[in-house]
C-alpha positions, 0 to 999 in steps of 0.5 A, a space after each residue: 694077289 697073295 698076302 705079301 703082295 697086298 702088304 706091298 700095295 699098302 706100303 711099298 716102303 715098309 723096309 725103309 720105315 723099319 730102317 728108321 727104328 734103330 731098336 728093331 735091328 737087334 737080337 734078343 736071346 739070340 733071335 731077331 727082335 719081334 716087337 708086338 708090345 705096341 699097345 703098351 708103348 711103341 718104338 721111336 724113329 731115329 728122327 725123334 731120337 735126333 730131335 731130343 739130341 738136337 734140343 739138348 745140344 743146341 736149344 735147351 733153356 727154360 721156357 716162356 720166361 727168359 729173354 735170351 736167344 736160347 730161351 726164345 728158341 726153346 719157347 718157340 719149339 715148345 709152342 710149335 709142338 702145341 700147334 702140331 698137336 692141335 692140328 693133329 686132332 683138328 682142335 679149334 685152336 692151340 690154346 685148347 691143348 694142355 701138355 701133361 705127363 700122359 693120358 692118366 694125368 689128363 683124366 686126373 686133371 679133369 676129375 680134380 678140376 671140372 669134377 670138384 667144381 661142377 659135381 655135387 652129391 648125387 651126381 653120376 659118372 658113366 664109364 664102361 667095363 672095358 676101361 683102363 684103370 686110369 679111366 676108372 680110379 680117378 672117377 672112383 676117387 672123385 665119387 668117394 670124395 663128393 658122394 657121387 655114383 659111378 655107373 658101369 655099362 656092361 659088355 657083350 661077349 664079343 667085347 663091345 659095350 652093351 649100347 642098348 642099355 645106354 639110354 636107360 643108364 643116362 639121366 639128368 643126374 649124369 654129369 660125366 660120360 668117360 669112354 675109351 676110344 679104343 680098348 687097350 685089352 680088346 682093341 674094340 673101337 667105340 662110337 664116340 660121336 654117337 655116345 657124345 650126342 646122347 651124353 650131351 642131350 642129358 647135360 653131361 660132358 663127354 670125356 675120351 681116353 684116346 691113348 690107344 686111338 691116337 696113332 691108329 685112328 683118324 682123330 677129329 675132336 670137332 667132328 666127335 664134338 667131345 668135351 675132352 680128349 686125352 692121349 699120350 706121346 709114347 703110344 704114337 712114336 714119341 717120347 715118354 712123359 708127354 701127354 696131351 689133354 684137349 679141352 673145349 675153351 669154355 670148360 678150360 676157362 671155367 675150370 680152376 688150376 690143377 696145380 699151383 706154382 710158377 708159369 700158371 700165374 699172372 700176379 702173386 701177392 700174399 693177399 691174392 694170386 691171379 692165374 694165367 690164361 689157358 693153356 698156361 693155367 694148367 701147366 705149373 712149373 718147368 715142363 718136360 720141354 725136350 720131350 714135348 719138342 720131340 713130340 712134334 717130330 713124332 707127329 710129323 713121322 705119322 703125317 708123312 706116312 699118313 693115317 690112311 696108310 697106317 690104318 690099312 696096314 694095321 688092319 691087314 696085320 690084324 686080319 691076317 694074324 686073327 685068322 692064322 692064330 685061331 687055327 692053333 688048337 686051344 687058341 681063343 681071342 678075347 674081344 672079337 668086335 667087328 671094329 677093332 684096332 690092331 690088338 689081339 688078346 688071347 688065351 691058350 687052353 692049359 697054358 698060363 699067359 705068363 708062361 707063354 710070355 716067357 717062352 715067346 721072349 726066349 724066341 725074341 718075341 716081345 708080347 704083353 701078359 697080364 691084366 693090362 690095367 683092366 682087371 674088371 674087364 678080366 673078371 668079366 671074362 672070368 680070367 686072370 689075364 691074357 697074352 696081348 699082341 699089338 701092332 704098329 706100322 713097322 710090323 710085318 706078315 713075316 713076323 706074324 708067321 714066326 709068332 704062329 710057328 712059335 706058338 705051335 711049337 710051344 703047344 706041341 712041346 707042352 702037350 706031347 
């Protein structure tokens, strides 16, 4: 069976799936658009776009407070998205789902509430070298404020964390272990369940940055037994400005509110304020209602295709692209762990990554260039940045072939 036949066996309706994404059917710089910047944000199916339009045309009102028909419809739709998110990650209950602006706000919420309440000077927080800035900076800020120590687990050359050092870096002073589920720069998939078991043994909580995992891996927070799991709608075919923070009920109830204002209160007086039950305790003010409502449609889109089919298709693309690209002279992949999501970060000898990005864009190919909000990781490899190619359900073998030919022509022209 050739590669194209293998792909057809994975998804016979790939053409139908691609047709659901209006943005893909255009030319950029006179060439058909090839979108390989999915780790930054993937594109939206027409069903999600229509859900946004329908909400604003028919159902818009503020939620949870009004008694009129539109308010009730908007509230029901908003809470249905909460139930869908809980089901998507197999949370115990929908009250364990907090809506945020994104993964970044979810991690900041934990640092600002759990961290400030439960951590004391001398406590430690453990992360890895591969973390996104959003899983570094909030902990640095908390450490500076409270006199904590941030410990960083180093990497192996292939882009895996050096897990052999984990036990020696954990102690009874470790209170938070916060690890990315899948690296946005390397693609590396981390063994979250096993890490969490070790964290819990020393009395630490397990926080997971799931931004790159939610659309690409099967997520079951009960199986992982993590304490918190944060992810973003816009990386899973949904709208921007919507994030989900899952937290175990015992922690969410024990944590103080993140922000004060409307909706997160029970009673307010000048003498005292009492707060709402979870999840509303953490959702002050008027939320991003329309995008939360449309997020449910994005979940339904993923569920219709099925995670197994998505994983199989993206693994096929990753394997094919890795083999085809490494045949280019001077090509080097940064991050070669055996377990990866569909991300390939690379450098080409003698060509700056920014120049490569511009030259590929001229051919209609959208890639990401730079440090990908992982500057410490780039420093670990002794480089300024990479070109990053990342895959989604709508990408094809033919697009990879065009990418390879484009890179070969760039290399031949610049080195001739």
